[in-house]
FIMILUM-938228 format. One record per atom (N, C-alpha, C): residue in three letters; x, y, z. Coordinates in steps of 0.02 Angstrom, whole numbers, padded with zeros to 5 digits, always signed. Each point is the difference from the previous one (the first is absolute). Layout:
<pts>
ALAXYZ...
</pts>
This chain:
<pts>
MET+07184+04003+00997MET-00008+00030+00066MET+00018-00051+00053PRO+00051+00011+00040PRO+00014-00046+00055PRO-00054+00007+00053PHE-00017-00054+00032PHE-00047+00005+00056PHE+00025-00041+00058LEU-00008+00028+00060LEU+00021-00034+00060LEU-00058-00041+00027LEU+00011-00064+00008LEU-00052-00045+00025LEU-00003+00003+00076PRO-00057-00019+00029PRO-00005+00001+00073PRO+00055-00040+00035ALA+00026-00050-00032ALA+00053-00041+00030ALA+00070+00030-00014TYR+00002+00062-00025TYR+00062+00037-00012TYR+00044-00030-00054SER-00029-00033-00048SER+00037-00019-00059SER-00024+00046-00057ILE+00039+00005-00052ILE-00017+00047-00054ILE-00021-00038-00061GLY-00053+00023-00032GLY-00024-00028-00063GLY+00002+00055-00053LEU-00010-00019-00062LEU-00001+00047-00055LEU-00064-00008-00040CYS-00025+00056-00023CYS-00057-00002-00045CYS+00003+00063-00043LYS-00036-00001-00055LYS-00007+00059-00042LYS-00070+00028+00011ILE-00006+00066-00006ILE-00064+00034+00009ILE-00013+00039-00064LYS-00059-00009-00028LYS-00021+00038-00059LYS-00062+00040+00021ILE+00004+00067-00006ILE-00055+00043+00019ILE-00029+00032-00063GLU-00065-00012-00010GLU-00036+00031-00056GLU-00050+00048+00030LEU+00017+00064-00001LEU-00042+00052+00029LEU-00043+00030-00056LYS-00063-00020-00002LYS-00045+00025-00051LYS-00032+00066+00022ASN-00020+00004+00062ASN-00025+00061+00033ASN-00003-00017+00075PRO-00013+00049+00045PRO+00001-00016+00071PRO-00049-00054+00021TYR-00050-00013-00042TYR-00051-00050+00018TYR+00009-00066-00036GLU+00053-00006-00040GLU+00012-00062-00036GLU+00076-00011-00007THR+00026-00041+00043THR+00071-00016-00001THR+00008-00076+00002VAL+00043-00027-00043VAL+00015-00071+00000VAL+00073-00008+00021ILE+00011-00038+00053ILE+00069-00013+00023ILE+00012-00076-00004THR+00050-00018-00039THR+00017-00071-00008THR+00064-00014+00040VAL-00003-00050+00043VAL+00058-00023+00038VAL+00024-00065-00034ILE+00062+00001-00023ILE+00026-00054-00041ILE+00056-00036+00039GLN-00009-00065+00012GLN+00052-00040+00032GLN+00061+00000-00045ASP+00058+00018+00027ASP+00059+00011-00041ASP+00055-00051+00013ASN-00011-00047+00045ASN+00052-00048+00014ASN-00030-00064+00029ILE+00040-00050+00007ILE-00023-00064+00027ILE+00033-00010+00069GLY-00040-00018+00049GLY+00026-00019+00065GLY+00024+00057+00044LYS-00018+00062-00015LYS+00022+00056+00040LYS-00059+00037+00030GLY-00052-00035+00018GLY-00058+00032+00029GLY-00058+00001-00049SER-00057-00017+00024SER-00059-00005-00042SER-00039+00065+00002ILE-00018+00026-00059ILE-00042+00060+00000ILE-00070-00017+00026THR-00023-00061-00010THR-00066-00020+00025THR-00002+00005+00076ASN+00050-00028+00033ASN+00001+00000+00073ASN+00013+00068+00030ASN+00021+00048-00040ASN+00019+00066+00026ASN-00035+00057-00037PHE-00055-00016-00033PHE-00031+00049-00044PHE-00021+00064+00036GLU-00031-00006+00058GLU-00023+00060+00035GLU+00058+00043+00024PHE+00057-00031+00017PHE+00059+00038+00019PHE+00029+00038-00060ILE+00003-00033-00057ILE+00024+00032-00061ILE-00046+00058-00019ALA-00066-00013+00002ALA-00049+00051-00019ALA+00005+00061+00046THR+00008-00012+00065THR+00007+00056+00048THR+00062+00040-00015ASN+00056-00033-00016ASN+00061+00036-00016ASN-00007+00040-00064VAL-00033-00028-00050VAL-00012+00036-00063VAL-00043+00062+00015ALA-00051-00008+00042ALA-00043+00057+00017ALA+00040+00055+00034LYS+00042-00018+00047LYS+00039+00050+00037LYS+00052+00034-00044LEU+00027-00036-00049LEU+00051+00028-00043LEU-00027+00043-00057PHE-00059-00019-00028PHE-00021+00032-00063PHE-00068+00035+00001PHE-00046-00020+00042PHE-00069+00024-00007PHE-00007+00076+00006GLU+00029+00030+00052GLU-00007+00072+00009GLU+00031+00038-00058GLU+00060-00020-00019GLU+00036+00035-00054GLU-00037-00005-00067LEU-00031-00058-00014LEU-00034-00010-00064LEU-00075+00016+00003GLY-00026+00017+00059GLY-00071+00017+00006GLY-00045-00061-00005ILE+00023-00058+00023ILE-00039-00061-00004ILE-00043-00006+00063LEU-00062-00017-00008LEU-00046-00010+00055LEU-00002-00075+00018PRO+00018-00019+00061PRO+00007-00070+00019PRO-00062-00043-00014GLY-00059+00027+00007GLY-00060-00040-00010GLY-00018-00011-00073TYR+00037+00030-00045TYR-00015-00006-00072TYR+00055-00035-00039VAL+00036-00043+00033VAL+00055-00036-00032VAL-00022-00071-00015LYS+00014-00022-00061LYS-00009-00071-00018LYS+00069-00032+00005TRP+00008-00048+00046TRP+00063-00034+00010TRP+00001-00065-00040VAL+00055-00013-00034VAL+00008-00060-00040VAL+00065-00034+00023GLU-00004-00066+00008GLU+00058-00041+00017GLU+00020-00040-00062LEU+00064+00000-00017LEU+00022-00034-00060LEU+00063-00042+00014TYR-00006-00064-00015TYR+00057-00045+00000TYR+00013-00018-00073PRO+00055+00026-00029PRO+00015-00015-00070PRO+00011-00075-00012ALA-00009-00021-00062ALA+00013-00070-00019ALA+00072-00016+00019GLY+00010-00060+00026GLY+00067-00020+00021GLY+00010+00008+00075ILE-00033+00048+00030ILE+00004+00008+00073ILE-00058-00037+00032ALA-00059+00006-00029ALA-00059-00033+00028ALA-00011-00069-00030GLY+00040-00019-00047GLY-00009-00062-00036GLY+00007+00013-00074LYS-00032-00040-00041LYS+00007+00008-00072LYS-00037+00061-00026GLU-00055+00018+00033GLU-00041+00056-00023GLU-00001+00056+00051GLU-00014+00060-00025GLU-00007+00059+00042GLU-00060-00009+00047LEU+00007+00024+00062LEU-00055-00001+00048LEU-00015+00072+00019LYS-00062+00020-00009LYS-00019+00069+00011LYS-00066+00002+00038GLY-00008+00049+00042GLY-00063+00006+00036GLY-00008+00069+00031THR-00061+00017+00017THR-00013+00064+00034THR-00001-00012+00075VAL+00019+00051+00036VAL+00002-00003+00073VAL-00040+00059+00027THR-00050-00013+00041THR-00036+00054+00033THR+00021+00001+00073MET+00006+00061+00027MET+00021+00008+00069MET-00038+00058+00031LEU+00001+00000+00065LEU-00029+00054+00039LEU+00053+00052+00014TRP-00014+00064-00015TRP+00046+00054+00017TRP-00021+00027+00067GLU+00044-00006+00050GLU-00013+00025+00067GLU+00031+00070+00005ALA-00042+00052-00012ALA+00025+00068-00003ALA+00033+00022+00065GLY-00029-00019+00058GLY+00029+00019+00064GLY+00069-00028+00012LYS+00012-00061-00025LYS+00065-00033+00009LYS+00044+00008-00062GLN-00028+00029-00054GLN+00037+00010-00062GLN+00031-00065-00025ARG-00044-00051-00007ARG+00025-00064-00025ARG-00056-00039-00033TYR+00020-00048-00042TYR-00046-00047-00030TYR-00002-00063+00043SER-00059-00033+00000SER-00006-00063+00038SER-00053-00043-00034ASN-00005-00062+00024ASN-00051-00047-00022ASN-00001-00012-00076PRO+00056-00021-00029PRO+00001-00012-00073PRO-00043-00060-00019GLN-00035+00007-00055GLN-00041-00054-00029GLN+00018-00006-00074TRP+00011-00062-00023TRP+00024-00012-00068TRP-00055-00028-00045GLU+00003+00021-00063GLU-00039-00031-00053GLU+00049-00014-00056ARG+00019-00063-00007ARG+00050-00019-00050ARG-00034-00020-00065ARG+00035+00014-00054ARG-00026-00020-00065ARG+00059-00012-00047PRO-00002-00052-00039PRO+00052-00010-00050PRO-00013+00047-00059ASP+00053+00024-00031ASP-00007+00044-00059ASP+00012-00039-00063
</pts>
């Protein structure tokens, strides 16, 4: 999925959506390249775009999504870097904000 960064450069990432039911959805954002924009620095923008593109069509409820950030081995270093990201869904503005990370090695 291409994403436009606030500075108007383009980055690439992969999105994996696991829709278990409307109350349990896991969305993994995977860094797909080196040096073309960080998914960490732009996570809430990516999440908002994913919400606008897919949530209504797939019946996903924004408050019930588990977001996962993944840097595959070789991009983040020798080992894979994975973590969960929690964010606030601002229904009135239709956007995610205030991302908080919990990283863990697998």
